[in-house]
C-alpha positions in Angstrom: 38.7 15.4 33.1 42.0 14.0 33.5 44.6 15.2 35.3 48.1 14.0 34.6 49.3 15.6 38.1 48.8 16.5 41.5 47.7 19.8 41.2 47.2 22.3 44.3 44.0 24.2 45.0 43.8 27.2 43.7 42.8 29.0 47.7 44.5 27.2 49.0 47.6 26.1 47.4 49.4 23.9 50.0 46.1 21.6 49.8 45.5 19.3 46.9 42.9 20.2 44.3 40.4 16.7 43.4 37.8 19.2 41.5 37.7 21.8 38.8 35.0 24.1 38.7 33.3 24.4 34.6 32.6 28.3 34.8 35.7 29.9 36.6 37.9 26.7 36.1 39.1 27.3 39.3 41.0 24.2 41.1 39.1 23.0 44.2 40.1 21.2 47.5 37.6 19.8 49.7 36.8 22.9 51.4 36.1 24.9 48.1 33.5 22.5 47.2 29.8 22.3 48.5 27.5 19.1 48.1 24.5 19.3 47.1 21.9 16.3 46.8 19.1 15.9 44.4 17.2 12.5 44.3 19.9 10.1 44.7 22.9 11.4 43.4 25.2 14.0 45.0 26.0 17.3 42.9 29.3 19.4 44.1 29.5 23.1 43.5 31.9 25.6 43.4 31.8 27.4 46.8 33.3 30.8 44.9 30.9 31.0 41.6 27.8 28.0 42.9 28.5 26.8 39.8 29.0 22.6 38.6 32.1 21.5 40.0 34.1 18.4 38.3 36.3 15.6 39.8 40.0 15.4 38.4 40.4 12.3 36.9 43.6 10.3 37.2 44.3 6.7 35.4 43.8 3.7 37.9 47.2 2.7 37.2 48.5 6.2 38.9 46.5 6.3 41.9 47.7 2.8 42.9 50.7 1.1 40.9 50.5 -2.4 39.9 53.7 -3.2 41.5 52.1 -1.9 44.7 49.0 -4.3 44.2 51.4 -7.1 43.1 53.5 -6.7 46.6 50.1 -7.2 48.5 48.8 -9.7 46.2 49.5 -12.8 48.4 47.0 -11.5 50.9 44.0 -12.7 48.6 45.1 -16.5 49.8 43.6 -15.1 53.3 39.9 -15.4 52.8 37.8 -17.9 53.8 36.2 -17.9 50.5 39.7 -18.8 49.0 40.3 -21.5 51.5 36.7 -23.0 50.7 37.0 -22.3 46.9 40.8 -24.7 47.3 38.4 -27.3 49.8 36.2 -27.9 47.3 38.0 -27.6 43.5 40.5 -30.4 45.0 37.7 -32.3 46.1 36.0 -32.3 42.8 39.7 -32.4 41.3 40.7 -35.3 42.9 37.5 -37.3 42.0 38.1 -36.2 37.9 41.7 -37.6 38.3 41.0 -40.8 39.7 37.9 -41.4 37.5 40.6 -40.3 34.4 42.4 -43.4 35.9 40.7 -46.2 36.7 38.5 -46.3 33.9 39.7 -47.3 29.8 41.1 -44.1 27.3 38.3 -43.6 25.7 35.7 -43.4 28.5 38.0 -41.5 30.6 38.0 -38.5 28.0 34.7 -37.4 29.3 36.2 -37.0 33.2 39.5 -35.6 31.7 37.9 -32.8 29.5 35.7 -32.5 32.8 38.9 -31.9 34.8 40.3 -29.4 32.4 37.0 -27.7 32.9 37.4 -27.2 36.6 40.8 -25.6 35.9 39.7 -23.3 33.8 36.6 -21.9 35.5 38.6 -21.7 38.2 41.4 -19.7 37.2 39.2 -17.4 34.5 36.7 -17.2 37.5 39.1 -15.6 39.3 41.0 -13.6 37.0 38.0 -11.8 35.6 37.1 -11.9 39.2 39.6 -9.8 40.3 39.8 -7.6 36.8 36.0 -6.5 37.9 37.9 -5.0 41.1 36.8 -7.7 43.7 38.8 -8.2 46.1 37.7 -11.7 47.1 37.1 -14.9 45.4 34.1 -14.5 43.3 30.6 -17.1 43.7 31.2 -19.4 40.7 28.5 -21.0 38.5 28.5 -24.3 37.3 25.3 -24.9 35.7 25.3 -25.6 31.9 27.3 -28.3 30.8 29.1 -26.5 27.6 28.9 -22.9 28.4 30.2 -23.1 32.1 32.4 -26.5 31.8 33.2 -27.0 27.9 33.7 -23.5 26.9 36.5 -22.6 29.7 38.2 -25.1 28.9 38.5 -24.8 25.3 39.6 -21.1 25.9 41.8 -23.1 28.3 43.5 -25.0 25.8 43.8 -22.1 23.5 45.1 -19.8 26.3 47.7 -22.3 27.3 48.5 -23.2 23.7 51.5 -21.0 23.3 53.4 -22.9 26.4 53.2 -26.0 24.6 52.7 -25.8 20.9 55.8 -24.2 19.7 58.2 -26.0 21.9 56.3 -29.1 20.3 56.6 -27.9 16.6 60.3 -26.9 17.7 61.4 -30.8 18.6 59.6 -32.4 15.7 60.8 -30.5 13.2 64.1 -29.0 14.2 64.8 -31.1 17.4 65.3 -34.7 15.7 62.2 -36.0 17.1 60.8 -39.1 15.5 57.1 -38.0 15.3 56.3 -41.3 13.3 58.2 -44.5 15.8 56.7 -42.7 18.6 53.1 -42.6 17.5 54.1 -46.4 16.6 55.5 -47.4 19.9 52.4 -45.8 21.2 49.9 -47.6 19.9 51.8 -50.4 19.9 52.0 -50.5 23.8 49.1 -52.0 25.5 49.0 -50.3 28.7 48.5 -47.1 26.7 45.2 -48.4 25.5 44.7 -49.7 29.7 45.9 -46.2 31.5 46.0 -43.9 28.6 49.4 -42.7 29.8 51.8 -41.0 27.4 55.3 -42.3 26.7 57.7 -39.5 27.9 58.8 -36.5 25.1 62.5 -37.0 24.0 63.6 -33.7 25.8 67.1 -34.6 26.2 67.0 -33.6 22.1 67.2 -30.2 23.0 68.2 -29.6 26.3 71.7 -28.3 25.2 70.2 -25.9 22.2 70.4 -22.5 23.4 67.9 -21.2 20.8 65.4 -23.9 22.3 65.7 -22.0 25.9 65.3 -19.3 24.2 62.1 -20.2 22.7 61.0 -21.3 25.9 62.0 -18.4 27.4 59.5 -16.4 24.9 57.0 -19.0 25.6 56.6 -18.7 28.9 56.8 -14.2 28.8 54.4 -14.6 26.2 51.4 -16.7 28.4 50.6 -14.3 30.4 49.3 -12.2 27.5 47.6 -15.4 25.7 45.9 -16.3 28.6 44.5 -12.5 29.3 43.2 -12.5 25.7 41.3 -15.7 25.8 39.4 -14.6 29.3 38.5 -11.0 28.2 38.0 -11.7 24.4 34.4 -12.9 23.0 35.1 -14.4 19.7 37.8 -17.3 19.6 40.1 -15.7 16.7 40.6 -12.6 19.1 41.8 -15.3 21.5 44.8 -16.3 19.3 45.6 -12.5 17.6 49.8 -12.2 18.1 49.3 -8.4 16.9 46.6 -8.0 19.3 48.8 -9.1 21.9 52.3 -7.7 21.4 50.4 -4.1 20.9 49.4 -4.9 24.3 52.3 -6.0 25.5 53.9 -2.7 24.1 51.5 -0.5 25.7 51.4 -2.1 29.1 55.6 -1.9 29.1 56.9 -2.2 33.0 53.5 -3.5 34.3 54.0 -6.2 31.8 57.1 -7.1 32.5 56.7 -6.8 36.5 53.3 -9.3 36.0 55.5 -11.8 34.4 58.7 -11.0 36.8 55.6 -12.1 39.7 54.9 -15.3 37.9 58.1 -16.6 37.5 58.3 -16.6 41.1 54.8 -18.2 41.2 56.0 -20.7 38.8 59.2 -21.5 41.1 56.6 -22.0 44.4 54.5 -24.3 42.4 57.1 -26.4 41.4 58.7 -26.6 44.8 54.9 -27.5 45.9 54.5 -30.1 42.7 57.8 -31.7 44.3 55.9 -31.6 48.0 53.1 -33.2 46.5 54.2 -35.2 44.4 56.6 -37.2 47.5 52.8 -36.5 49.1 51.3 -39.4 46.2 53.9 -41.2 46.7 53.3 -42.5 50.3 50.0 -43.8 48.3 47.3 -43.9 51.3 44.3 -44.1 48.9 42.9 -41.2 47.9 43.9 -39.6 51.2 47.1 -38.6 49.7 46.0 -38.0 46.7 43.5 -35.2 47.7 46.1 -33.4 49.9 48.6 -33.2 47.1 45.7 -31.4 45.5 45.5 -29.3 48.1 49.2 -28.2 48.1 49.5 -27.5 44.2 45.6 -24.8 44.2 46.3 -22.1 46.1 49.8 -21.6 43.9 48.0 -21.8 40.8 44.8 -19.9 42.3 47.6 -16.9 43.1 49.0 -16.7 39.4 44.9 -16.1 38.0 44.7 -13.3 40.8 48.1 -11.7 39.7 46.8 -11.4 35.9 43.8 -10.2 37.5 45.4 -7.4 39.1 47.0 -6.7 35.3 43.8 -6.9 33.9 42.0 -4.6 36.0 45.1 -2.0 36.5 46.0 -1.8 32.8 43.2 -3.6 30.9 42.2 -0.9 28.6 45.8 -1.5 27.0 44.5 -4.4 25.8 40.6 -2.9 24.8 38.8 -4.7 27.9 36.5 -2.1 28.9 36.2 1.7 27.8 39.0 4.2 28.2 36.6 6.0 30.7 36.4 3.1 33.1 40.1 3.0 33.8 39.7 6.5 35.1 39.2 7.5 38.5 38.7 10.8 40.9 42.5 12.1 42.1 40.8 12.1 45.5 38.5 9.1 45.7 38.2 9.0 49.4 37.5 13.0 50.0 34.7 14.2 50.2 33.3 17.6 50.8 34.4 19.6 53.7 31.2 21.5 53.5 27.7 20.4 55.1 25.4 18.2 52.7 22.6 20.9 51.8 19.1 19.1 51.0 16.4 21.3 50.3 12.7 20.6 50.5 12.8 17.9 52.9 11.4 18.8 56.2 8.1 20.4 57.6 7.0 24.1 56.5 8.0 26.9 58.3 4.3 27.7 59.9 2.7 24.5 61.0 -0.2 24.2 63.9 0.4 22.8 67.0 -2.3 20.0 65.7 -0.8 19.5 62.8 2.5 18.9 64.5 0.9 16.2 67.1 -0.4 14.3 63.9 2.9 14.1 61.9 4.2 12.6 65.3 1.4 10.1 65.8 2.2 8.9 62.5 5.1 8.6 62.4 5.0 6.3 66.0 2.9 4.2 64.0 4.4 3.5 61.1 7.6 2.9 63.6 5.5 0.4 65.8 4.6 -1.7 62.5 7.8 -1.7 60.8 8.9 -3.2 64.5 6.2 -5.5 64.7 6.8 -6.7 61.2 3.1 -6.2 60.2 3.9 -5.6 56.7 0.7 -4.5 55.8 -0.5 -1.8 58.2 3.3 -0.3 57.7 2.8 -0.8 54.0 -0.6 0.8 54.0 1.0 3.5 56.6 3.7 4.1 54.6 1.5 4.6 51.4 -0.2 7.7 52.9 2.7 9.3 54.5 2.8 11.7 51.7 2.4 14.5 54.2 5.0 12.6 56.6 8.6 14.3 56.0 10.8 12.0 54.7 13.9 12.8 56.7 11.8 11.9 60.1 11.1 8.4 58.7 14.4 6.1 59.4 16.2 4.3 56.5 15.9 1.1 58.1 11.9 2.0 58.0 11.8 2.8 54.5 14.1 -0.2 53.8 11.8 -2.3 55.2 8.5 -0.8 53.7 10.6 -1.4 50.2 11.7 -5.1 50.7 7.8 -5.9 51.7 6.6 -3.9 49.1 8.7 -5.3 46.4 7.8 -9.0 48.2 4.4 -8.0 47.7 4.2 -6.9 44.2 4.2 -3.1 44.8 6.7 -2.2 42.9 6.0 1.4 42.4 5.4 1.3 46.4 9.2 -0.5 46.6 11.3 1.8 44.1 9.6 5.1 45.9 10.7 3.6 49.3 14.3 2.3 48.5 14.9 5.3 46.4 13.8 7.3 49.7 16.5 4.8 51.4 19.1 6.5 49.8 18.1 9.3 49.4 17.7 11.1 52.9 20.8 9.2 54.3 23.3 8.2 51.6 26.3 7.7 54.0 24.0 5.6 56.2 25.7 1.3 55.7 21.9 0.8 54.7 21.9 3.1 51.5 24.2 1.0 49.5 21.9 -2.1 50.1 18.8 0.0 49.4 20.2 0.9 46.2 20.8 -2.9 45.4 17.4 -3.7 46.2 16.2 -1.1 43.6 18.1 -2.1 41.4 16.9 -5.4 41.2 13.3 -4.7 41.5 13.7 -2.2 38.5 15.7 -5.3 36.7 13.7 -8.2 37.7 10.2 -7.2 38.3 9.3 -4.5 36.4 11.6 -5.2 33.4 13.9 -1.9 33.3 16.8 -3.1 32.3 18.7 0.4 31.7 17.6 2.0 35.0 18.8 -1.0 37.0 22.0 -0.1 35.2 22.4 3.5 35.8 21.5 2.3 39.8 24.3 -0.2 39.7 26.7 2.1 37.9 26.1 4.7 40.3 26.9 2.3 43.2 30.1 1.7 41.9 30.8 5.2 41.9 29.2 6.2 44.9 29.9 3.2 47.2 33.5 2.1 45.7 35.1 -1.3 47.5 32.0 -2.5 49.2 30.0 -5.8 48.9 26.8 -3.6 47.4 29.7 -2.3 44.5 31.2 -5.5 43.9 27.6 -6.8 43.4 26.8 -3.9 40.9 30.2 -5.3 39.4 29.2 -8.2 38.8 25.7 -7.4 36.9 26.6 -4.5 34.8 27.4 -6.0 31.3 31.0 -6.4 29.7 32.1 -2.8 28.1 35.0 -4.6 25.8 
């Protein structure tokens, strides 16, 4: 259930409520709810009446406003993955740029298309990774020429067309540009066929035209939405749907204006970096200065993609990206019930003989010894026959080892049982999200049960937000738009 404000608890008015009882309707703080565990799911109950407690939900933009996210957007560039992407992409782009300059005009179209594809892959990869909630650069894959290179290049051309197509049309139809004469001069220029370089466009014709300046501002303000549509839309027609874009801009309101402002600052920074890069290229020390110049320009370009991703992550529901429920988060996201977790039926019976206790301890010691020795056959055999053992006495590391080993050996049923138990007995252990990731992979990749795998991935995202496991799970969930 969504909540528009920050309500107080019924019993403790000074404390912020994070749940509401389904039965009595009381607003509850962490002191007024208790946790109960059933399999791999935490159930929260009202301490007063014992019925189920549902979390109070707020929109993602209310929990952390976009303005606050934009203030720290620059920290995205501090990660080692970001640096690796700049170095890798800069090297590839430098090589492709070189081939576009030393080959004939017809041949150079191939590296030129690949060049545009690399820019688009990196830009849209960062944008969509940020939109999924990832705080670091996602892994970018290059396998299929069409889907991983040419299709992103097409999306990039469509997304940026709002910035270059209207000014060209205005220059041609209202600015006095003689397109036929320009084309004739270009086709009669032998250097065009050798270098592929176009002649400069006569922008001086509209430099003092206030309508042209107004058109430029409108195009710049529309560019972020055009890129968002190109990144998040599945159908090409949706990428160029102005009605959808205008409706989303209206719904986003201030957040969209803040994003345009942040991108304007980055555009000025990009212009400064471009001037610096041009100076480096003028030194002309061969491929080295070209490579360094490329590295100077890329960070600002990638940060622009991150800024757009933050807008899509925060207000993507205004664009129809994902389900509305995806943008609702618990009001007390980082709070847990103050009561002790109640787990029933996991220990030894109350009345056991001394011999039974000794037998249990012996089996536990043997299982632990086999695990530490990496004796896979013995560990699997002992674990498979360990139904009489209290699973809380077996450490999560042992459960995880058995789950991994069983999956490798093809014993998927045992793997599922061990990995579920690893997360079940110690949900707050650092190994729990890792075990659940392995569980989802076994279900989806080995047992061909994608539905169950997605349920586990969704649980990981909800139970362990802002973790590597959550980001891994988010990347493998199907898009909800």
